[in-house]
N, CA, C, O and CB atoms as a CASP TS submission, in Angstrom:
PFRMAT TS
TARGET T0000
AUTHOR 0000-0000-0000
METHOD Language model
MODEL 1
PARENT N/A
ATOM      1  N   MET     1      44.792  53.997 -37.890  1.00  0.00           N
ATOM      2  CA  MET     1      45.157  52.599 -38.088  1.00  0.00           C
ATOM      3  C   MET     1      43.898  51.780 -38.314  1.00  0.00           C
ATOM      4  O   MET     1      42.863  51.992 -37.682  1.00  0.00           O
ATOM      5  CB  MET     1      45.954  52.054 -36.880  1.00  0.00           C
ATOM      6  N   ARG     2      44.023  50.854 -39.222  1.00  0.00           N
ATOM      7  CA  ARG     2      42.911  49.936 -39.439  1.00  0.00           C
ATOM      8  C   ARG     2      43.114  48.718 -38.550  1.00  0.00           C
ATOM      9  O   ARG     2      44.234  48.234 -38.387  1.00  0.00           O
ATOM     10  CB  ARG     2      42.797  49.523 -40.940  1.00  0.00           C
ATOM     11  N   PHE     3      42.041  48.241 -37.990  1.00  0.00           N
ATOM     12  CA  PHE     3      42.103  47.084 -37.114  1.00  0.00           C
ATOM     13  C   PHE     3      41.917  45.818 -37.951  1.00  0.00           C
ATOM     14  O   PHE     3      40.811  45.287 -38.053  1.00  0.00           O
ATOM     15  CB  PHE     3      41.027  47.176 -35.992  1.00  0.00           C
ATOM     16  N   THR     4      43.000  45.348 -38.542  1.00  0.00           N
ATOM     17  CA  THR     4      42.972  44.116 -39.316  1.00  0.00           C
ATOM     18  C   THR     4      43.748  43.045 -38.568  1.00  0.00           C
ATOM     19  O   THR     4      44.511  43.342 -37.649  1.00  0.00           O
ATOM     20  CB  THR     4      43.557  44.333 -40.734  1.00  0.00           C
ATOM     21  N   GLU     5      43.547  41.812 -38.966  1.00  0.00           N
ATOM     22  CA  GLU     5      44.196  40.708 -38.289  1.00  0.00           C
ATOM     23  C   GLU     5      45.719  40.813 -38.417  1.00  0.00           C
ATOM     24  O   GLU     5      46.246  41.322 -39.406  1.00  0.00           O
ATOM     25  CB  GLU     5      43.700  39.375 -38.855  1.00  0.00           C
ATOM     26  N   ILE     6      46.398  40.321 -37.397  1.00  0.00           N
ATOM     27  CA  ILE     6      47.858  40.346 -37.354  1.00  0.00           C
ATOM     28  C   ILE     6      48.357  38.915 -37.463  1.00  0.00           C
ATOM     29  O   ILE     6      47.881  38.027 -36.756  1.00  0.00           O
ATOM     30  CB  ILE     6      48.382  41.027 -36.046  1.00  0.00           C
ATOM     31  N   ASP     7      49.319  38.694 -38.352  1.00  0.00           N
ATOM     32  CA  ASP     7      49.903  37.366 -38.527  1.00  0.00           C
ATOM     33  C   ASP     7      50.959  37.159 -37.447  1.00  0.00           C
ATOM     34  O   ASP     7      52.005  37.808 -37.467  1.00  0.00           O
ATOM     35  CB  ASP     7      50.522  37.199 -39.958  1.00  0.00           C
ATOM     36  N   LEU     8      50.691  36.265 -36.512  1.00  0.00           N
ATOM     37  CA  LEU     8      51.596  35.990 -35.399  1.00  0.00           C
ATOM     38  C   LEU     8      52.029  34.531 -35.499  1.00  0.00           C
ATOM     39  O   LEU     8      51.322  33.634 -35.040  1.00  0.00           O
ATOM     40  CB  LEU     8      50.913  36.289 -34.014  1.00  0.00           C
ATOM     41  N   PHE     9      53.191  34.299 -36.100  1.00  0.00           N
ATOM     42  CA  PHE     9      53.742  32.959 -36.299  1.00  0.00           C
ATOM     43  C   PHE     9      52.779  32.059 -37.077  1.00  0.00           C
ATOM     44  O   PHE     9      52.622  30.882 -36.751  1.00  0.00           O
ATOM     45  CB  PHE     9      54.072  32.322 -34.950  1.00  0.00           C
ATOM     46  N   GLY    10      52.142  32.612 -38.096  1.00  0.00           N
ATOM     47  CA  GLY    10      51.256  31.840 -38.943  1.00  0.00           C
ATOM     48  C   GLY    10      49.823  31.759 -38.460  1.00  0.00           C
ATOM     49  O   GLY    10      48.992  31.118 -39.103  1.00  0.00           O
ATOM     50  N   VAL    11      49.517  32.393 -37.346  1.00  0.00           N
ATOM     51  CA  VAL    11      48.156  32.387 -36.810  1.00  0.00           C
ATOM     52  C   VAL    11      47.637  33.818 -36.843  1.00  0.00           C
ATOM     53  O   VAL    11      48.287  34.736 -36.343  1.00  0.00           O
ATOM     54  CB  VAL    11      48.112  31.799 -35.350  1.00  0.00           C
ATOM     55  N   TYR    12      46.469  33.999 -37.431  1.00  0.00           N
ATOM     56  CA  TYR    12      45.878  35.324 -37.482  1.00  0.00           C
ATOM     57  C   TYR    12      45.141  35.595 -36.170  1.00  0.00           C
ATOM     58  O   TYR    12      44.271  34.827 -35.758  1.00  0.00           O
ATOM     59  CB  TYR    12      44.920  35.457 -38.697  1.00  0.00           C
ATOM     60  N   VAL    13      45.506  36.695 -35.531  1.00  0.00           N
ATOM     61  CA  VAL    13      44.863  37.081 -34.274  1.00  0.00           C
ATOM     62  C   VAL    13      44.282  38.482 -34.436  1.00  0.00           C
ATOM     63  O   VAL    13      44.789  39.309 -35.194  1.00  0.00           O
ATOM     64  CB  VAL    13      45.876  37.029 -33.077  1.00  0.00           C
ATOM     65  N   ALA    14      43.220  38.711 -33.711  1.00  0.00           N
ATOM     66  CA  ALA    14      42.586  40.026 -33.737  1.00  0.00           C
ATOM     67  C   ALA    14      43.451  41.014 -32.958  1.00  0.00           C
ATOM     68  O   ALA    14      44.049  40.643 -31.948  1.00  0.00           O
ATOM     69  CB  ALA    14      41.147  39.963 -33.144  1.00  0.00           C
ATOM     70  N   PRO    15      43.525  42.252 -33.405  1.00  0.00           N
ATOM     71  CA  PRO    15      44.356  43.230 -32.698  1.00  0.00           C
ATOM     72  C   PRO    15      43.872  43.515 -31.282  1.00  0.00           C
ATOM     73  O   PRO    15      44.672  43.884 -30.422  1.00  0.00           O
ATOM     74  CB  PRO    15      44.402  44.516 -33.475  1.00  0.00           C
ATOM     75  N   ILE    16      42.582  43.353 -31.027  1.00  0.00           N
ATOM     76  CA  ILE    16      42.081  43.603 -29.675  1.00  0.00           C
ATOM     77  C   ILE    16      42.662  42.602 -28.684  1.00  0.00           C
ATOM     78  O   ILE    16      42.868  42.941 -27.518  1.00  0.00           O
ATOM     79  CB  ILE    16      40.547  43.539 -29.651  1.00  0.00           C
ATOM     80  N   SER    17      42.931  41.377 -29.125  1.00  0.00           N
ATOM     81  CA  SER    17      43.498  40.395 -28.198  1.00  0.00           C
ATOM     82  C   SER    17      44.918  40.773 -27.785  1.00  0.00           C
ATOM     83  O   SER    17      45.309  40.565 -26.636  1.00  0.00           O
ATOM     84  CB  SER    17      43.493  39.003 -28.833  1.00  0.00           C
ATOM     85  N   ILE    18      45.682  41.325 -28.714  1.00  0.00           N
ATOM     86  CA  ILE    18      47.031  41.778 -28.365  1.00  0.00           C
ATOM     87  C   ILE    18      46.962  42.998 -27.453  1.00  0.00           C
ATOM     88  O   ILE    18      47.761  43.129 -26.526  1.00  0.00           O
ATOM     89  CB  ILE    18      47.842  42.107 -29.638  1.00  0.00           C
ATOM     90  N   LEU    19      46.013  43.886 -27.713  1.00  0.00           N
ATOM     91  CA  LEU    19      45.834  45.044 -26.844  1.00  0.00           C
ATOM     92  C   LEU    19      45.364  44.632 -25.451  1.00  0.00           C
ATOM     93  O   LEU    19      45.746  45.253 -24.458  1.00  0.00           O
ATOM     94  CB  LEU    19      44.838  46.017 -27.463  1.00  0.00           C
ATOM     95  N   MET    20      44.534  43.583 -25.374  1.00  0.00           N
ATOM     96  CA  MET    20      44.070  43.105 -24.073  1.00  0.00           C
ATOM     97  C   MET    20      45.221  42.559 -23.244  1.00  0.00           C
ATOM     98  O   MET    20      45.293  42.808 -22.040  1.00  0.00           O
ATOM     99  CB  MET    20      43.002  42.031 -24.250  1.00  0.00           C
ATOM    100  N   VAL    21      46.121  41.816 -23.877  1.00  0.00           N
ATOM    101  CA  VAL    21      47.276  41.268 -23.154  1.00  0.00           C
ATOM    102  C   VAL    21      48.201  42.399 -22.701  1.00  0.00           C
ATOM    103  O   VAL    21      48.692  42.392 -21.573  1.00  0.00           O
ATOM    104  CB  VAL    21      48.052  40.260 -24.045  1.00  0.00           C
ATOM    105  N   ALA    22      48.435  43.372 -23.589  1.00  0.00           N
ATOM    106  CA  ALA    22      49.288  44.500 -23.221  1.00  0.00           C
ATOM    107  C   ALA    22      48.674  45.306 -22.075  1.00  0.00           C
ATOM    108  O   ALA    22      49.384  45.727 -21.162  1.00  0.00           O
ATOM    109  CB  ALA    22      49.525  45.405 -24.436  1.00  0.00           C
ATOM    110  N   ALA    23      47.361  45.521 -22.122  1.00  0.00           N
ATOM    111  CA  ALA    23      46.681  46.253 -21.052  1.00  0.00           C
ATOM    112  C   ALA    23      46.731  45.482 -19.738  1.00  0.00           C
ATOM    113  O   ALA    23      46.803  46.084 -18.667  1.00  0.00           O
ATOM    114  CB  ALA    23      45.226  46.534 -21.438  1.00  0.00           C
ATOM    115  N   TRP    24      46.695  44.163 -19.813  1.00  0.00           N
ATOM    116  CA  TRP    24      46.766  43.364 -18.598  1.00  0.00           C
ATOM    117  C   TRP    24      48.133  43.515 -17.931  1.00  0.00           C
ATOM    118  O   TRP    24      48.220  43.617 -16.708  1.00  0.00           O
ATOM    119  CB  TRP    24      46.486  41.888 -18.912  1.00  0.00           C
ATOM    120  N   PHE    25      49.207  43.531 -18.740  1.00  0.00           N
ATOM    121  CA  PHE    25      50.538  43.721 -18.171  1.00  0.00           C
ATOM    122  C   PHE    25      50.696  45.118 -17.564  1.00  0.00           C
ATOM    123  O   PHE    25      51.331  45.269 -16.521  1.00  0.00           O
ATOM    124  CB  PHE    25      51.604  43.492 -19.242  1.00  0.00           C
ATOM    125  N   VAL    26      50.129  46.127 -18.204  1.00  0.00           N
ATOM    126  CA  VAL    26      50.165  47.477 -17.634  1.00  0.00           C
ATOM    127  C   VAL    26      49.387  47.518 -16.329  1.00  0.00           C
ATOM    128  O   VAL    26      49.818  48.157 -15.370  1.00  0.00           O
ATOM    129  CB  VAL    26      49.594  48.508 -18.628  1.00  0.00           C
ATOM    130  N   THR    27      48.242  46.840 -16.283  1.00  0.00           N
ATOM    131  CA  THR    27      47.426  46.812 -15.070  1.00  0.00           C
ATOM    132  C   THR    27      48.132  46.071 -13.949  1.00  0.00           C
ATOM    133  O   THR    27      48.054  46.484 -12.791  1.00  0.00           O
ATOM    134  CB  THR    27      46.076  46.165 -15.350  1.00  0.00           C
ATOM    135  N   ILE    28      48.825  44.976 -14.276  1.00  0.00           N
ATOM    136  CA  ILE    28      49.597  44.265 -13.252  1.00  0.00           C
ATOM    137  C   ILE    28      50.659  45.184 -12.666  1.00  0.00           C
ATOM    138  O   ILE    28      50.866  45.201 -11.453  1.00  0.00           O
ATOM    139  CB  ILE    28      50.252  42.993 -13.841  1.00  0.00           C
ATOM    140  N   TRP    29      51.335  45.949 -13.522  1.00  0.00           N
ATOM    141  CA  TRP    29      52.355  46.874 -13.060  1.00  0.00           C
ATOM    142  C   TRP    29      51.744  47.964 -12.171  1.00  0.00           C
ATOM    143  O   TRP    29      52.309  48.298 -11.130  1.00  0.00           O
ATOM    144  CB  TRP    29      53.078  47.504 -14.256  1.00  0.00           C
ATOM    145  N   LEU    30      50.593  48.521 -12.575  1.00  0.00           N
ATOM    146  CA  LEU    30      49.925  49.543 -11.772  1.00  0.00           C
ATOM    147  C   LEU    30      49.412  48.970 -10.449  1.00  0.00           C
ATOM    148  O   LEU    30      49.490  49.628  -9.412  1.00  0.00           O
ATOM    149  CB  LEU    30      48.766  50.158 -12.561  1.00  0.00           C
ATOM    150  N   ARG    31      48.886  47.740 -10.488  1.00  0.00           N
ATOM    151  CA  ARG    31      48.405  47.111  -9.261  1.00  0.00           C
ATOM    152  C   ARG    31      49.548  46.854  -8.290  1.00  0.00           C
ATOM    153  O   ARG    31      49.388  47.025  -7.081  1.00  0.00           O
ATOM    154  CB  ARG    31      47.686  45.803  -9.581  1.00  0.00           C
ATOM    155  N   TRP    32      50.697  46.445  -8.808  1.00  0.00           N
ATOM    156  CA  TRP    32      51.866  46.222  -7.962  1.00  0.00           C
ATOM    157  C   TRP    32      52.290  47.527  -7.292  1.00  0.00           C
ATOM    158  O   TRP    32      52.610  47.551  -6.104  1.00  0.00           O
ATOM    159  CB  TRP    32      53.031  45.637  -8.788  1.00  0.00           C
ATOM    160  N   GLY    33      52.287  48.621  -8.075  1.00  0.00           N
ATOM    161  CA  GLY    33      52.655  49.912  -7.507  1.00  0.00           C
ATOM    162  C   GLY    33      51.664  50.383  -6.452  1.00  0.00           C
ATOM    163  O   GLY    33      52.062  50.919  -5.418  1.00  0.00           O
ATOM    164  N   ALA    34      50.379  50.185  -6.708  1.00  0.00           N
ATOM    165  CA  ALA    34      49.360  50.590  -5.736  1.00  0.00           C
ATOM    166  C   ALA    34      49.448  49.755  -4.461  1.00  0.00           C
ATOM    167  O   ALA    34      49.265  50.274  -3.360  1.00  0.00           O
ATOM    168  CB  ALA    34      47.960  50.466  -6.349  1.00  0.00           C
ATOM    169  N   ALA    35      49.727  48.464  -4.613  1.00  0.00           N
ATOM    170  CA  ALA    35      49.852  47.604  -3.430  1.00  0.00           C
ATOM    171  C   ALA    35      51.131  47.938  -2.660  1.00  0.00           C
ATOM    172  O   ALA    35      51.154  47.873  -1.431  1.00  0.00           O
ATOM    173  CB  ALA    35      49.849  46.110  -3.840  1.00  0.00           C
ATOM    174  N   ARG    36      52.167  48.286  -3.368  1.00  0.00           N
ATOM    175  CA  ARG    36      53.439  48.606  -2.711  1.00  0.00           C
ATOM    176  C   ARG    36      53.317  49.847  -1.841  1.00  0.00           C
ATOM    177  O   ARG    36      53.893  49.905  -0.755  1.00  0.00           O
ATOM    178  CB  ARG    36      54.541  48.808  -3.751  1.00  0.00           C
ATOM    179  N   PHE    37      52.573  50.836  -2.310  1.00  0.00           N
ATOM    180  CA  PHE    37      52.409  52.067  -1.555  1.00  0.00           C
ATOM    181  C   PHE    37      51.148  52.059  -0.674  1.00  0.00           C
ATOM    182  O   PHE    37      50.839  53.066  -0.036  1.00  0.00           O
ATOM    183  CB  PHE    37      52.364  53.240  -2.508  1.00  0.00           C
ATOM    184  N   GLY    38      50.429  50.952  -0.637  1.00  0.00           N
ATOM    185  CA  GLY    38      49.279  50.821   0.235  1.00  0.00           C
ATOM    186  C   GLY    38      48.043  51.575  -0.217  1.00  0.00           C
ATOM    187  O   GLY    38      47.197  51.919   0.609  1.00  0.00           O
ATOM    188  N   LEU    39      47.920  51.838  -1.500  1.00  0.00           N
ATOM    189  CA  LEU    39      46.772  52.600  -1.991  1.00  0.00           C
ATOM    190  C   LEU    39      45.515  51.754  -2.129  1.00  0.00           C
ATOM    191  O   LEU    39      44.409  52.295  -2.119  1.00  0.00           O
ATOM    192  CB  LEU    39      47.102  53.222  -3.320  1.00  0.00           C
ATOM    193  N   LEU    40      45.658  50.447  -2.255  1.00  0.00           N
ATOM    194  CA  LEU    40      44.478  49.592  -2.438  1.00  0.00           C
ATOM    195  C   LEU    40      43.639  49.465  -1.166  1.00  0.00           C
ATOM    196  O   LEU    40      42.483  49.047  -1.239  1.00  0.00           O
ATOM    197  CB  LEU    40      44.908  48.213  -2.898  1.00  0.00           C
ATOM    198  N   ARG    41      44.185  49.811  -0.023  1.00  0.00           N
ATOM    199  CA  ARG    41      43.385  49.706   1.200  1.00  0.00           C
ATOM    200  C   ARG    41      42.405  50.857   1.351  1.00  0.00           C
ATOM    201  O   ARG    41      41.552  50.830   2.238  1.00  0.00           O
ATOM    202  CB  ARG    41      44.290  49.651   2.409  1.00  0.00           C
ATOM    203  N   PHE    42      42.517  51.877   0.491  1.00  0.00           N
ATOM    204  CA  PHE    42      41.616  53.016   0.549  1.00  0.00           C
ATOM    205  C   PHE    42      40.409  52.882  -0.379  1.00  0.00           C
ATOM    206  O   PHE    42      39.546  53.760  -0.390  1.00  0.00           O
ATOM    207  CB  PHE    42      42.369  54.263   0.211  1.00  0.00           C
ATOM    208  N   VAL    43      40.333  51.811  -1.147  1.00  0.00           N
ATOM    209  CA  VAL    43      39.196  51.624  -2.050  1.00  0.00           C
ATOM    210  C   VAL    43      38.213  50.647  -1.414  1.00  0.00           C
ATOM    211  O   VAL    43      38.579  49.832  -0.568  1.00  0.00           O
ATOM    212  CB  VAL    43      39.664  51.109  -3.447  1.00  0.00           C
ATOM    213  N   TRP    44      36.962  50.749  -1.843  1.00  0.00           N
ATOM    214  CA  TRP    44      35.917  49.929  -1.238  1.00  0.00           C
ATOM    215  C   TRP    44      36.095  48.456  -1.575  1.00  0.00           C
ATOM    216  O   TRP    44      36.037  47.605  -0.687  1.00  0.00           O
ATOM    217  CB  TRP    44      34.548  50.403  -1.696  1.00  0.00           C
ATOM    218  N   HIS    45      36.311  48.149  -2.846  1.00  0.00           N
ATOM    219  CA  HIS    45      36.443  46.758  -3.283  1.00  0.00           C
ATOM    220  C   HIS    45      37.640  46.683  -4.235  1.00  0.00           C
ATOM    221  O   HIS    45      37.519  47.068  -5.398  1.00  0.00           O
ATOM    222  CB  HIS    45      35.117  46.239  -3.980  1.00  0.00           C
ATOM    223  N   PRO    46      38.784  46.199  -3.768  1.00  0.00           N
ATOM    224  CA  PRO    46      39.993  46.220  -4.598  1.00  0.00           C
ATOM    225  C   PRO    46      39.856  45.482  -5.928  1.00  0.00           C
ATOM    226  O   PRO    46      40.438  45.910  -6.924  1.00  0.00           O
ATOM    227  CB  PRO    46      41.127  45.629  -3.834  1.00  0.00           C
ATOM    228  N   SER    47      39.105  44.391  -5.967  1.00  0.00           N
ATOM    229  CA  SER    47      38.960  43.653  -7.223  1.00  0.00           C
ATOM    230  C   SER    47      38.193  44.464  -8.261  1.00  0.00           C
ATOM    231  O   SER    47      38.575  44.491  -9.431  1.00  0.00           O
ATOM    232  CB  SER    47      38.251  42.321  -6.976  1.00  0.00           C
ATOM    233  N   PHE    48      37.120  45.121  -7.846  1.00  0.00           N
ATOM    234  CA  PHE    48      36.374  45.975  -8.764  1.00  0.00           C
ATOM    235  C   PHE    48      37.220  47.150  -9.231  1.00  0.00           C
ATOM    236  O   PHE    48      37.157  47.553 -10.392  1.00  0.00           O
ATOM    237  CB  PHE    48      35.096  46.481  -8.102  1.00  0.00           C
ATOM    238  N   PHE    49      38.009  47.691  -8.315  1.00  0.00           N
ATOM    239  CA  PHE    49      38.864  48.812  -8.660  1.00  0.00           C
ATOM    240  C   PHE    49      39.912  48.407  -9.694  1.00  0.00           C
ATOM    241  O   PHE    49      40.148  49.142 -10.653  1.00  0.00           O
ATOM    242  CB  PHE    49      39.540  49.363  -7.409  1.00  0.00           C
ATOM    243  N   VAL    50      40.540  47.250  -9.509  1.00  0.00           N
ATOM    244  CA  VAL    50      41.545  46.779 -10.463  1.00  0.00           C
ATOM    245  C   VAL    50      40.895  46.494 -11.813  1.00  0.00           C
ATOM    246  O   VAL    50      41.486  46.782 -12.854  1.00  0.00           O
ATOM    247  CB  VAL    50      42.256  45.515  -9.930  1.00  0.00           C
ATOM    248  N   PHE    51      39.685  45.930 -11.812  1.00  0.00           N
ATOM    249  CA  PHE    51      38.974  45.694 -13.069  1.00  0.00           C
ATOM    250  C   PHE    51      38.663  47.009 -13.781  1.00  0.00           C
ATOM    251  O   PHE    51      38.804  47.105 -15.000  1.00  0.00           O
ATOM    252  CB  PHE    51      37.677  44.916 -12.811  1.00  0.00           C
ATOM    253  N   ALA    52      38.242  48.013 -13.028  1.00  0.00           N
ATOM    254  CA  ALA    52      37.950  49.317 -13.624  1.00  0.00           C
ATOM    255  C   ALA    52      39.220  49.946 -14.200  1.00  0.00           C
ATOM    256  O   ALA    52      39.179  50.557 -15.268  1.00  0.00           O
ATOM    257  CB  ALA    52      37.318  50.256 -12.579  1.00  0.00           C
ATOM    258  N   VAL    53      40.336  49.799 -13.504  1.00  0.00           N
ATOM    259  CA  VAL    53      41.603  50.315 -14.016  1.00  0.00           C
ATOM    260  C   VAL    53      41.978  49.581 -15.300  1.00  0.00           C
ATOM    261  O   VAL    53      42.474  50.203 -16.240  1.00  0.00           O
ATOM    262  CB  VAL    53      42.725  50.169 -12.959  1.00  0.00           C
ATOM    263  N   TYR    54      41.751  48.276 -15.356  1.00  0.00           N
ATOM    264  CA  TYR    54      42.036  47.504 -16.566  1.00  0.00           C
ATOM    265  C   TYR    54      41.197  48.002 -17.743  1.00  0.00           C
ATOM    266  O   TYR    54      41.713  48.152 -18.851  1.00  0.00           O
ATOM    267  CB  TYR    54      41.771  46.010 -16.322  1.00  0.00           C
ATOM    268  N   ILE    55      39.920  48.255 -17.512  1.00  0.00           N
ATOM    269  CA  ILE    55      39.047  48.749 -18.581  1.00  0.00           C
ATOM    270  C   ILE    55      39.494  50.134 -19.041  1.00  0.00           C
ATOM    271  O   ILE    55      39.467  50.423 -20.238  1.00  0.00           O
ATOM    272  CB  ILE    55      37.579  48.794 -18.106  1.00  0.00           C
ATOM    273  N   ILE    56      39.900  50.982 -18.121  1.00  0.00           N
ATOM    274  CA  ILE    56      40.384  52.317 -18.483  1.00  0.00           C
ATOM    275  C   ILE    56      41.667  52.217 -19.293  1.00  0.00           C
ATOM    276  O   ILE    56      41.815  52.916 -20.295  1.00  0.00           O
ATOM    277  CB  ILE    56      40.616  53.171 -17.224  1.00  0.00           C
ATOM    278  N   VAL    57      42.594  51.366 -18.882  1.00  0.00           N
ATOM    279  CA  VAL    57      43.852  51.199 -19.605  1.00  0.00           C
ATOM    280  C   VAL    57      43.590  50.626 -20.994  1.00  0.00           C
ATOM    281  O   VAL    57      44.161  51.102 -21.975  1.00  0.00           O
ATOM    282  CB  VAL    57      44.815  50.287 -18.818  1.00  0.00           C
ATOM    283  N   LEU    58      42.736  49.612 -21.089  1.00  0.00           N
ATOM    284  CA  LEU    58      42.439  48.997 -22.379  1.00  0.00           C
ATOM    285  C   LEU    58      41.772  49.996 -23.327  1.00  0.00           C
ATOM    286  O   LEU    58      42.157  50.085 -24.492  1.00  0.00           O
ATOM    287  CB  LEU    58      41.539  47.770 -22.186  1.00  0.00           C
ATOM    288  N   SER    59      40.792  50.738 -22.851  1.00  0.00           N
ATOM    289  CA  SER    59      40.120  51.696 -23.726  1.00  0.00           C
ATOM    290  C   SER    59      41.060  52.820 -24.142  1.00  0.00           C
ATOM    291  O   SER    59      40.975  53.312 -25.267  1.00  0.00           O
ATOM    292  CB  SER    59      38.889  52.275 -23.033  1.00  0.00           C
ATOM    293  N   SER    60      41.945  53.226 -23.257  1.00  0.00           N
ATOM    294  CA  SER    60      42.925  54.253 -23.619  1.00  0.00           C
ATOM    295  C   SER    60      43.880  53.744 -24.693  1.00  0.00           C
ATOM    296  O   SER    60      44.228  54.479 -25.617  1.00  0.00           O
ATOM    297  CB  SER    60      43.717  54.699 -22.381  1.00  0.00           C
ATOM    298  N   MET    61      44.300  52.498 -24.574  1.00  0.00           N
ATOM    299  CA  MET    61      45.195  51.923 -25.574  1.00  0.00           C
ATOM    300  C   MET    61      44.489  51.795 -26.921  1.00  0.00           C
ATOM    301  O   MET    61      45.098  52.053 -27.959  1.00  0.00           O
ATOM    302  CB  MET    61      45.709  50.551 -25.110  1.00  0.00           C
ATOM    303  N   VAL    62      43.228  51.403 -26.923  1.00  0.00           N
ATOM    304  CA  VAL    62      42.474  51.292 -28.173  1.00  0.00           C
ATOM    305  C   VAL    62      42.327  52.662 -28.826  1.00  0.00           C
ATOM    306  O   VAL    62      42.470  52.782 -30.043  1.00  0.00           O
ATOM    307  CB  VAL    62      41.086  50.668 -27.921  1.00  0.00           C
ATOM    308  N   LEU    63      42.045  53.689 -28.039  1.00  0.00           N
ATOM    309  CA  LEU    63      41.926  55.035 -28.600  1.00  0.00           C
ATOM    310  C   LEU    63      43.248  55.535 -29.161  1.00  0.00           C
ATOM    311  O   LEU    63      43.267  56.182 -30.208  1.00  0.00           O
ATOM    312  CB  LEU    63      41.419  56.001 -27.544  1.00  0.00           C
ATOM    313  N   VAL    64      44.353  55.249 -28.485  1.00  0.00           N
ATOM    314  CA  VAL    64      45.662  55.678 -28.976  1.00  0.00           C
ATOM    315  C   VAL    64      46.004  54.959 -30.277  1.00  0.00           C
ATOM    316  O   VAL    64      46.495  55.578 -31.221  1.00  0.00           O
ATOM    317  CB  VAL    64      46.753  55.416 -27.917  1.00  0.00           C
ATOM    318  N   VAL    65      45.747  53.656 -30.329  1.00  0.00           N
ATOM    319  CA  VAL    65      46.055  52.887 -31.540  1.00  0.00           C
ATOM    320  C   VAL    65      45.142  53.313 -32.690  1.00  0.00           C
ATOM    321  O   VAL    65      45.578  53.337 -33.841  1.00  0.00           O
ATOM    322  CB  VAL    65      45.909  51.370 -31.273  1.00  0.00           C
ATOM    323  N   ALA    66      43.903  53.643 -32.401  1.00  0.00           N
ATOM    324  CA  ALA    66      42.978  54.060 -33.458  1.00  0.00           C
ATOM    325  C   ALA    66      43.378  55.407 -34.055  1.00  0.00           C
ATOM    326  O   ALA    66      43.128  55.655 -35.234  1.00  0.00           O
ATOM    327  CB  ALA    66      41.552  54.139 -32.911  1.00  0.00           C
ATOM    328  N   ARG    67      43.987  56.265 -33.270  1.00  0.00           N
ATOM    329  CA  ARG    67      44.412  57.580 -33.757  1.00  0.00           C
ATOM    330  C   ARG    67      45.795  57.543 -34.390  1.00  0.00           C
ATOM    331  O   ARG    67      46.242  58.548 -34.943  1.00  0.00           O
ATOM    332  CB  ARG    67      44.401  58.583 -32.623  1.00  0.00           C
ATOM    333  N   TRP    68      46.488  56.400 -34.321  1.00  0.00           N
ATOM    334  CA  TRP    68      47.829  56.266 -34.862  1.00  0.00           C
ATOM    335  C   TRP    68      47.782  56.467 -36.374  1.00  0.00           C
ATOM    336  O   TRP    68      46.934  55.867 -37.035  1.00  0.00           O
ATOM    337  CB  TRP    68      48.436  54.885 -34.505  1.00  0.00           C
ATOM    338  N   PRO    69      48.659  57.285 -36.941  1.00  0.00           N
ATOM    339  CA  PRO    69      48.603  57.523 -38.390  1.00  0.00           C
ATOM    340  C   PRO    69      49.006  56.295 -39.200  1.00  0.00           C
ATOM    341  O   PRO    69      49.902  55.541 -38.820  1.00  0.00           O
ATOM    342  CB  PRO    69      49.502  58.688 -38.760  1.00  0.00           C
ATOM    343  N   ILE    70      48.326  56.116 -40.318  1.00  0.00           N
ATOM    344  CA  ILE    70      48.620  54.990 -41.221  1.00  0.00           C
ATOM    345  C   ILE    70      49.787  55.398 -42.113  1.00  0.00           C
ATOM    346  O   ILE    70      49.710  56.418 -42.799  1.00  0.00           O
ATOM    347  CB  ILE    70      47.356  54.590 -42.088  1.00  0.00           C
ATOM    348  N   PRO    71      50.880  54.605 -42.113  1.00  0.00           N
ATOM    349  CA  PRO    71      52.012  54.964 -42.969  1.00  0.00           C
ATOM    350  C   PRO    71      51.677  54.765 -44.448  1.00  0.00           C
ATOM    351  O   PRO    71      50.971  53.835 -44.836  1.00  0.00           O
ATOM    352  CB  PRO    71      53.246  54.134 -42.595  1.00  0.00           C
ATOM    353  N   GLY    72      52.206  55.663 -45.235  1.00  0.00           N
ATOM    354  CA  GLY    72      52.042  55.510 -46.690  1.00  0.00           C
ATOM    355  C   GLY    72      51.002  56.282 -47.253  1.00  0.00           C
ATOM    356  O   GLY    72      50.780  56.229 -48.463  1.00  0.00           O
TER
END
C-alpha cells in the first residue's frame, strides 16, 4: 500500500494520523483488559508501560498496512 493522503469529508489527512487514532483505541481496550485483571500492578511504571504498548501497537499496524497488497 502506498501511504497517500486520504480524503475524509473534504479534508486531506495523512494515513499515519488515522493509524494513530486506531492504535489509541486498541491500546485503550488493552489497558482496560489489563486493569480489569490486575496486570498493571506488576509493572514498574504503568504510564510508561501503556505508552510502550501504544508504540508497539502503532508500529505493528503500520507494518501490516505497508504489507497490504495494492489492488489492481
